[in-house]
C-alpha atoms as an extended CHARMM CRD file, in Angstrom:
* protein
*
       203  EXT
         1         1  UNK       CA              9.7440000000       24.1550000000       -3.5410000000  PROA      1               0.0000000000
         2         2  UNK       CA             11.6920000000       22.3930000000       -0.7830000000  PROA      2               0.0000000000
         3         3  UNK       CA             12.5970000000       18.7560000000       -1.4600000000  PROA      3               0.0000000000
         4         4  UNK       CA             11.6900000000       16.0120000000        1.0800000000  PROA      4               0.0000000000
         5         5  UNK       CA             15.3290000000       15.9750000000        2.2100000000  PROA      5               0.0000000000
         6         6  UNK       CA             15.2820000000       19.6490000000        2.7960000000  PROA      6               0.0000000000
         7         7  UNK       CA             12.0050000000       19.4410000000        4.8900000000  PROA      7               0.0000000000
         8         8  UNK       CA             13.3830000000       16.4380000000        6.6950000000  PROA      8               0.0000000000
         9         9  UNK       CA             16.5500000000       18.4340000000        7.6560000000  PROA      9               0.0000000000
        10        10  UNK       CA             14.4520000000       21.5340000000        8.6730000000  PROA      10              0.0000000000
        11        11  UNK       CA             12.1730000000       19.1590000000       10.6750000000  PROA      11              0.0000000000
        12        12  UNK       CA             15.2930000000       17.6590000000       12.4010000000  PROA      12              0.0000000000
        13        13  UNK       CA             16.2740000000       21.2800000000       13.2720000000  PROA      13              0.0000000000
        14        14  UNK       CA             12.9300000000       21.7400000000       15.0040000000  PROA      14              0.0000000000
        15        15  UNK       CA             10.7560000000       23.3620000000       12.2330000000  PROA      15              0.0000000000
        16        16  UNK       CA              7.2960000000       21.8680000000       12.8140000000  PROA      16              0.0000000000
        17        17  UNK       CA              5.9030000000       23.5740000000        9.7810000000  PROA      17              0.0000000000
        18        18  UNK       CA              8.3910000000       21.5790000000        7.6860000000  PROA      18              0.0000000000
        19        19  UNK       CA              7.1560000000       18.4770000000        9.2900000000  PROA      19              0.0000000000
        20        20  UNK       CA              3.6180000000       19.3540000000        8.5840000000  PROA      20              0.0000000000
        21        21  UNK       CA              4.4070000000       20.0420000000        4.9090000000  PROA      21              0.0000000000
        22        22  UNK       CA              6.2070000000       16.5840000000        4.8280000000  PROA      22              0.0000000000
        23        23  UNK       CA              2.9850000000       14.9800000000        6.2610000000  PROA      23              0.0000000000
        24        24  UNK       CA              0.6230000000       16.8130000000        3.9510000000  PROA      24              0.0000000000
        25        25  UNK       CA              2.9210000000       15.7920000000        0.8560000000  PROA      25              0.0000000000
        26        26  UNK       CA              2.8120000000       12.0880000000        1.5840000000  PROA      26              0.0000000000
        27        27  UNK       CA             -0.6160000000       11.6460000000        3.2810000000  PROA      27              0.0000000000
        28        28  UNK       CA             -2.5940000000       10.4800000000        0.1810000000  PROA      28              0.0000000000
        29        29  UNK       CA             -0.0070000000        7.9740000000       -0.7880000000  PROA      29              0.0000000000
        30        30  UNK       CA              0.0350000000        6.4350000000        2.7280000000  PROA      30              0.0000000000
        31        31  UNK       CA             -3.7590000000        6.6140000000        3.0260000000  PROA      31              0.0000000000
        32        32  UNK       CA             -4.0200000000        4.7160000000       -0.2140000000  PROA      32              0.0000000000
        33        33  UNK       CA             -1.5980000000        2.0920000000        0.9720000000  PROA      33              0.0000000000
        34        34  UNK       CA             -3.5760000000        1.4320000000        4.1680000000  PROA      34              0.0000000000
        35        35  UNK       CA             -7.1840000000        1.9410000000        2.9940000000  PROA      35              0.0000000000
        36        36  UNK       CA             -7.7990000000       -1.1780000000        0.9780000000  PROA      36              0.0000000000
        37        37  UNK       CA             -6.1620000000       -3.4180000000        3.5290000000  PROA      37              0.0000000000
        38        38  UNK       CA             -7.3540000000       -2.0700000000        6.9640000000  PROA      38              0.0000000000
        39        39  UNK       CA            -10.5110000000       -0.0540000000        6.1460000000  PROA      39              0.0000000000
        40        40  UNK       CA            -11.3660000000        2.4800000000        8.8640000000  PROA      40              0.0000000000
        41        41  UNK       CA             -8.0540000000        1.9180000000       10.6590000000  PROA      41              0.0000000000
        42        42  UNK       CA             -6.3290000000        3.6970000000        7.7000000000  PROA      42              0.0000000000
        43        43  UNK       CA             -6.1520000000        7.1030000000        9.3310000000  PROA      43              0.0000000000
        44        44  UNK       CA             -4.7490000000        5.7320000000       12.6100000000  PROA      44              0.0000000000
        45        45  UNK       CA             -1.9220000000        3.6860000000       10.8120000000  PROA      45              0.0000000000
        46        46  UNK       CA             -0.9990000000        6.8930000000        8.7780000000  PROA      46              0.0000000000
        47        47  UNK       CA             -0.4890000000        8.6980000000       12.0250000000  PROA      47              0.0000000000
        48        48  UNK       CA              1.3350000000        5.7660000000       13.5600000000  PROA      48              0.0000000000
        49        49  UNK       CA              3.7370000000        5.6900000000       10.5510000000  PROA      49              0.0000000000
        50        50  UNK       CA              4.5990000000        9.2410000000       10.7360000000  PROA      50              0.0000000000
        51        51  UNK       CA              5.3000000000        9.0590000000       14.4340000000  PROA      51              0.0000000000
        52        52  UNK       CA              7.5740000000        6.1880000000       13.8640000000  PROA      52              0.0000000000
        53        53  UNK       CA              9.3550000000        8.1760000000       11.2610000000  PROA      53              0.0000000000
        54        54  UNK       CA              9.6950000000       11.0990000000       13.7190000000  PROA      54              0.0000000000
        55        55  UNK       CA             11.1710000000        8.7480000000       16.3830000000  PROA      55              0.0000000000
        56        56  UNK       CA             13.7770000000        7.3530000000       13.7530000000  PROA      56              0.0000000000
        57        57  UNK       CA             14.3380000000       10.4940000000       11.7060000000  PROA      57              0.0000000000
        58        58  UNK       CA             17.8070000000       10.9530000000       13.0240000000  PROA      58              0.0000000000
        59        59  UNK       CA             18.6540000000        7.3570000000       11.7940000000  PROA      59              0.0000000000
        60        60  UNK       CA             17.5640000000        8.1450000000        8.1600000000  PROA      60              0.0000000000
        61        61  UNK       CA             20.8690000000        8.6070000000        6.2130000000  PROA      61              0.0000000000
        62        62  UNK       CA             19.4180000000        9.5160000000        2.9190000000  PROA      62              0.0000000000
        63        63  UNK       CA             20.6090000000        6.2960000000        1.1520000000  PROA      63              0.0000000000
        64        64  UNK       CA             17.2780000000        5.8950000000       -0.5090000000  PROA      64              0.0000000000
        65        65  UNK       CA             14.4200000000        8.3010000000       -1.1410000000  PROA      65              0.0000000000
        66        66  UNK       CA             12.3220000000        9.7330000000        1.7250000000  PROA      66              0.0000000000
        67        67  UNK       CA              9.1800000000        8.1240000000        0.1650000000  PROA      67              0.0000000000
        68        68  UNK       CA             10.7970000000        4.5250000000       -0.0240000000  PROA      68              0.0000000000
        69        69  UNK       CA             11.8360000000        5.0960000000        3.7020000000  PROA      69              0.0000000000
        70        70  UNK       CA              8.2330000000        6.0710000000        4.4900000000  PROA      70              0.0000000000
        71        71  UNK       CA              6.5530000000        3.0980000000        2.7780000000  PROA      71              0.0000000000
        72        72  UNK       CA              9.1010000000        0.7410000000        4.4870000000  PROA      72              0.0000000000
        73        73  UNK       CA              7.7650000000        2.1000000000        7.8380000000  PROA      73              0.0000000000
        74        74  UNK       CA              4.2960000000        1.8250000000        6.5990000000  PROA      74              0.0000000000
        75        75  UNK       CA              4.6010000000       -1.7360000000        5.6030000000  PROA      75              0.0000000000
        76        76  UNK       CA              6.1550000000       -2.5330000000        8.9440000000  PROA      76              0.0000000000
        77        77  UNK       CA              3.2800000000       -0.8060000000       10.8030000000  PROA      77              0.0000000000
        78        78  UNK       CA              0.7430000000       -2.8440000000        8.6130000000  PROA      78              0.0000000000
        79        79  UNK       CA              2.1540000000       -6.1290000000        9.6140000000  PROA      79              0.0000000000
        80        80  UNK       CA              2.4730000000       -5.1170000000       13.3030000000  PROA      80              0.0000000000
        81        81  UNK       CA             -1.2280000000       -4.1090000000       13.1360000000  PROA      81              0.0000000000
        82        82  UNK       CA             -2.3120000000       -7.5930000000       11.9260000000  PROA      82              0.0000000000
        83        83  UNK       CA              0.0450000000       -9.2020000000       14.2780000000  PROA      83              0.0000000000
        84        84  UNK       CA             -1.5770000000       -7.4330000000       17.3240000000  PROA      84              0.0000000000
        85        85  UNK       CA             -5.3230000000       -8.0400000000       15.9050000000  PROA      85              0.0000000000
        86        86  UNK       CA             -4.6320000000      -11.6880000000       14.9590000000  PROA      86              0.0000000000
        87        87  UNK       CA             -1.7760000000      -13.1620000000       16.8700000000  PROA      87              0.0000000000
        88        88  UNK       CA             -2.9690000000      -16.6610000000       15.8690000000  PROA      88              0.0000000000
        89        89  UNK       CA             -2.0000000000      -15.6700000000       12.2830000000  PROA      89              0.0000000000
        90        90  UNK       CA              1.3750000000      -13.8450000000       13.0730000000  PROA      90              0.0000000000
        91        91  UNK       CA              3.4820000000      -16.5020000000       11.3150000000  PROA      91              0.0000000000
        92        92  UNK       CA              1.1410000000      -16.6610000000        8.2600000000  PROA      92              0.0000000000
        93        93  UNK       CA              0.4070000000      -12.9010000000        7.5570000000  PROA      93              0.0000000000
        94        94  UNK       CA              2.2460000000      -13.0180000000        4.1650000000  PROA      94              0.0000000000
        95        95  UNK       CA              0.2180000000      -15.8140000000        2.9010000000  PROA      95              0.0000000000
        96        96  UNK       CA             -3.3200000000      -14.8120000000        4.3880000000  PROA      96              0.0000000000
        97        97  UNK       CA             -5.4400000000      -12.3330000000        2.7690000000  PROA      97              0.0000000000
        98        98  UNK       CA             -7.1600000000       -9.3160000000        4.6040000000  PROA      98              0.0000000000
        99        99  UNK       CA            -10.3440000000      -11.0130000000        4.1280000000  PROA      99              0.0000000000
       100       100  UNK       CA             -9.2570000000      -14.0320000000        5.9370000000  PROA      100             0.0000000000
       101       101  UNK       CA             -7.8230000000      -11.8120000000        8.5480000000  PROA      101             0.0000000000
       102       102  UNK       CA            -11.2480000000      -10.5320000000        9.2910000000  PROA      102             0.0000000000
       103       103  UNK       CA            -10.9160000000       -6.8340000000        8.0660000000  PROA      103             0.0000000000
       104       104  UNK       CA            -14.4660000000       -5.3070000000        7.7000000000  PROA      104             0.0000000000
       105       105  UNK       CA            -14.5910000000       -3.0580000000        4.7570000000  PROA      105             0.0000000000
       106       106  UNK       CA            -17.2300000000       -0.6270000000        4.0450000000  PROA      106             0.0000000000
       107       107  UNK       CA            -18.1580000000       -0.1550000000        0.3440000000  PROA      107             0.0000000000
       108       108  UNK       CA            -15.9220000000        2.3500000000       -1.1690000000  PROA      108             0.0000000000
       109       109  UNK       CA            -17.1810000000        4.9240000000       -3.6410000000  PROA      109             0.0000000000
       110       110  UNK       CA            -16.0640000000        3.5360000000       -6.8750000000  PROA      110             0.0000000000
       111       111  UNK       CA            -17.3300000000        4.6390000000      -10.4580000000  PROA      111             0.0000000000
       112       112  UNK       CA            -17.6070000000        1.3010000000      -12.1330000000  PROA      112             0.0000000000
       113       113  UNK       CA            -17.8180000000       -2.4130000000      -11.8190000000  PROA      113             0.0000000000
       114       114  UNK       CA            -14.2420000000       -2.9450000000      -12.9280000000  PROA      114             0.0000000000
       115       115  UNK       CA            -12.9930000000       -0.6680000000      -10.0780000000  PROA      115             0.0000000000
       116       116  UNK       CA            -15.0190000000       -2.4460000000       -7.4600000000  PROA      116             0.0000000000
       117       117  UNK       CA            -13.8990000000       -5.8530000000       -8.8580000000  PROA      117             0.0000000000
       118       118  UNK       CA            -10.1320000000       -4.7260000000       -8.8060000000  PROA      118             0.0000000000
       119       119  UNK       CA            -10.4260000000       -3.5440000000       -5.0690000000  PROA      119             0.0000000000
       120       120  UNK       CA            -12.1940000000       -6.7310000000       -4.0850000000  PROA      120             0.0000000000
       121       121  UNK       CA             -9.7990000000       -9.0060000000       -5.9560000000  PROA      121             0.0000000000
       122       122  UNK       CA             -6.7220000000       -7.3640000000       -4.4250000000  PROA      122             0.0000000000
       123       123  UNK       CA             -8.2090000000       -7.8410000000       -0.9600000000  PROA      123             0.0000000000
       124       124  UNK       CA             -8.6560000000      -11.5600000000       -1.5770000000  PROA      124             0.0000000000
       125       125  UNK       CA             -4.9620000000      -12.0020000000       -2.4460000000  PROA      125             0.0000000000
       126       126  UNK       CA             -2.2940000000      -13.0580000000        0.1910000000  PROA      126             0.0000000000
       127       127  UNK       CA             -1.0560000000       -9.9590000000        1.8420000000  PROA      127             0.0000000000
       128       128  UNK       CA              2.3040000000      -10.2020000000        0.4000000000  PROA      128             0.0000000000
       129       129  UNK       CA              1.0000000000      -10.1480000000       -2.9880000000  PROA      129             0.0000000000
       130       130  UNK       CA             -1.6450000000       -7.4510000000       -2.3930000000  PROA      130             0.0000000000
       131       131  UNK       CA              1.0040000000       -5.0490000000       -0.8920000000  PROA      131             0.0000000000
       132       132  UNK       CA              3.3320000000       -5.7750000000       -3.8960000000  PROA      132             0.0000000000
       133       133  UNK       CA              0.6790000000       -5.1720000000       -6.5820000000  PROA      133             0.0000000000
       134       134  UNK       CA             -0.8230000000       -2.0070000000       -4.8860000000  PROA      134             0.0000000000
       135       135  UNK       CA              2.7550000000       -0.4060000000       -4.3520000000  PROA      135             0.0000000000
       136       136  UNK       CA              3.4910000000       -1.0890000000       -8.1050000000  PROA      136             0.0000000000
       137       137  UNK       CA              0.2420000000       -0.0080000000       -9.5990000000  PROA      137             0.0000000000
       138       138  UNK       CA             -1.0670000000        2.5570000000       -7.1290000000  PROA      138             0.0000000000
       139       139  UNK       CA              2.2320000000        4.0810000000       -6.0880000000  PROA      139             0.0000000000
       140       140  UNK       CA              4.1440000000        3.4680000000       -9.3130000000  PROA      140             0.0000000000
       141       141  UNK       CA              7.1030000000        1.7680000000       -7.3540000000  PROA      141             0.0000000000
       142       142  UNK       CA              9.6350000000       -0.1920000000       -9.5210000000  PROA      142             0.0000000000
       143       143  UNK       CA             12.7310000000       -2.1310000000       -9.1770000000  PROA      143             0.0000000000
       144       144  UNK       CA             15.1690000000       -1.2770000000       -6.3380000000  PROA      144             0.0000000000
       145       145  UNK       CA             12.5830000000        0.9440000000       -4.4590000000  PROA      145             0.0000000000
       146       146  UNK       CA             10.0340000000       -1.8370000000       -4.3950000000  PROA      146             0.0000000000
       147       147  UNK       CA             12.6160000000       -4.3260000000       -3.3750000000  PROA      147             0.0000000000
       148       148  UNK       CA             13.6090000000       -2.1300000000       -0.4570000000  PROA      148             0.0000000000
       149       149  UNK       CA             10.1070000000       -1.4810000000        0.7760000000  PROA      149             0.0000000000
       150       150  UNK       CA              9.1960000000       -5.3950000000        0.5090000000  PROA      150             0.0000000000
       151       151  UNK       CA             12.8050000000       -6.3510000000        1.8340000000  PROA      151             0.0000000000
       152       152  UNK       CA             13.4020000000       -8.8590000000       -0.7370000000  PROA      152             0.0000000000
       153       153  UNK       CA             15.7170000000       -9.1690000000       -3.7310000000  PROA      153             0.0000000000
       154       154  UNK       CA             14.7750000000       -7.3140000000       -6.9760000000  PROA      154             0.0000000000
       155       155  UNK       CA             14.5640000000      -10.7050000000       -8.6560000000  PROA      155             0.0000000000
       156       156  UNK       CA             12.1070000000      -11.7630000000       -6.1840000000  PROA      156             0.0000000000
       157       157  UNK       CA             10.1180000000       -8.7350000000       -6.7430000000  PROA      157             0.0000000000
       158       158  UNK       CA              9.4780000000       -9.6550000000      -10.4460000000  PROA      158             0.0000000000
       159       159  UNK       CA              8.3660000000      -12.9920000000       -9.5990000000  PROA      159             0.0000000000
       160       160  UNK       CA              5.9880000000      -11.7990000000       -6.7800000000  PROA      160             0.0000000000
       161       161  UNK       CA              4.3830000000       -9.3220000000       -9.1600000000  PROA      161             0.0000000000
       162       162  UNK       CA              3.9890000000      -12.0910000000      -11.7110000000  PROA      162             0.0000000000
       163       163  UNK       CA              2.4060000000      -14.4510000000       -9.1500000000  PROA      163             0.0000000000
       164       164  UNK       CA              0.1960000000      -11.5070000000       -7.9830000000  PROA      164             0.0000000000
       165       165  UNK       CA             -1.1680000000      -10.8840000000      -11.3150000000  PROA      165             0.0000000000
       166       166  UNK       CA             -1.8730000000      -14.5140000000      -11.9400000000  PROA      166             0.0000000000
       167       167  UNK       CA             -3.6580000000      -14.7370000000       -8.7500000000  PROA      167             0.0000000000
       168       168  UNK       CA             -5.5930000000      -11.5090000000       -9.2150000000  PROA      168             0.0000000000
       169       169  UNK       CA             -6.8100000000      -12.7490000000      -12.6150000000  PROA      169             0.0000000000
       170       170  UNK       CA             -8.0910000000      -16.0480000000      -10.9010000000  PROA      170             0.0000000000
       171       171  UNK       CA             -9.9030000000      -13.7040000000       -8.2600000000  PROA      171             0.0000000000
       172       172  UNK       CA            -11.4820000000      -11.4610000000      -10.7590000000  PROA      172             0.0000000000
       173       173  UNK       CA            -12.8150000000      -14.4640000000      -12.7250000000  PROA      173             0.0000000000
       174       174  UNK       CA            -14.2460000000      -15.8090000000       -9.4670000000  PROA      174             0.0000000000
       175       175  UNK       CA            -15.7550000000      -12.5900000000       -8.3710000000  PROA      175             0.0000000000
       176       176  UNK       CA            -17.0960000000      -11.6030000000      -11.7070000000  PROA      176             0.0000000000
       177       177  UNK       CA            -20.3540000000      -13.0830000000      -13.4810000000  PROA      177             0.0000000000
       178       178  UNK       CA            -18.5960000000      -12.2490000000      -16.5960000000  PROA      178             0.0000000000
       179       179  UNK       CA            -15.2190000000      -13.6670000000      -17.5970000000  PROA      179             0.0000000000
       180       180  UNK       CA            -15.1060000000      -10.9380000000      -20.2840000000  PROA      180             0.0000000000
       181       181  UNK       CA            -15.4040000000       -8.2690000000      -17.6660000000  PROA      181             0.0000000000
       182       182  UNK       CA            -12.5470000000       -9.8410000000      -15.6350000000  PROA      182             0.0000000000
       183       183  UNK       CA            -10.3100000000      -10.0720000000      -18.6630000000  PROA      183             0.0000000000
       184       184  UNK       CA            -11.1480000000       -6.3070000000      -19.4500000000  PROA      184             0.0000000000
       185       185  UNK       CA            -10.0940000000       -5.3590000000      -15.9860000000  PROA      185             0.0000000000
       186       186  UNK       CA             -6.7450000000       -7.1980000000      -16.2650000000  PROA      186             0.0000000000
       187       187  UNK       CA             -6.0950000000       -5.7860000000      -19.6800000000  PROA      187             0.0000000000
       188       188  UNK       CA             -6.5060000000       -2.3470000000      -18.4230000000  PROA      188             0.0000000000
       189       189  UNK       CA             -4.9480000000       -2.7720000000      -15.0970000000  PROA      189             0.0000000000
       190       190  UNK       CA             -2.8670000000        0.2970000000      -15.1920000000  PROA      190             0.0000000000
       191       191  UNK       CA             -5.9000000000        2.4430000000      -16.3330000000  PROA      191             0.0000000000
       192       192  UNK       CA             -8.1080000000        1.1730000000      -13.5450000000  PROA      192             0.0000000000
       193       193  UNK       CA             -5.3900000000        1.5040000000      -10.9160000000  PROA      193             0.0000000000
       194       194  UNK       CA             -4.8360000000        5.1940000000      -12.1350000000  PROA      194             0.0000000000
       195       195  UNK       CA             -8.5070000000        5.9430000000      -11.4510000000  PROA      195             0.0000000000
       196       196  UNK       CA             -8.6570000000        4.1650000000       -8.1140000000  PROA      196             0.0000000000
       197       197  UNK       CA             -5.5110000000        6.0890000000       -7.0710000000  PROA      197             0.0000000000
       198       198  UNK       CA             -7.5930000000        9.2050000000       -7.1450000000  PROA      198             0.0000000000
       199       199  UNK       CA            -10.5430000000        7.6260000000       -5.3850000000  PROA      199             0.0000000000
       200       200  UNK       CA             -8.4910000000        6.3690000000       -2.4480000000  PROA      200             0.0000000000
       201       201  UNK       CA             -7.2060000000        9.7450000000       -1.5410000000  PROA      201             0.0000000000
       202       202  UNK       CA             -9.7220000000       10.4990000000        1.0940000000  PROA      202             0.0000000000
       203       203  UNK       CA            -12.7110000000        8.1800000000        1.6680000000  PROA      203             0.0000000000
């Protein structure tokens, strides 16, 4: 199987099939990234992200993984999206939740109350914290890769994840009629996130 780098090089050389393979390989991850933040606009932002990568592909030097490069572009598209929709909040995007930004979310097909709570709790967080937690738990990003996508020092990544978990615990307790259920969701955060990872592939 060709690596992302091999597909990218073939794509650069004009092989459209290689570009399609690269798109198919990373579609689910990008869709997950956008789905719990922008709702029905997720498909459009996935397309915009790949178009941005197409335009800039000759500037990609391979200093990081293609996946890191792709999610850096996706994060930029996400913030640009909200800047256009809510210009009044342009300077506050990082500390404003998608709920406060007026995102309308259709109920997603989750299999348990804990999964629903987790998705709703994440949407109630400031966007910077939601992005960090979802990249970490849904996409498995760690350390240098997460720091590169978030464009912050690695030490700041650790503190942002810590603050994100603390805020998420508060939101789960607020949303849940049962403090025990909120605690259970937090205790098994990796497990619930792994299940949601599969759910958010194509709704």
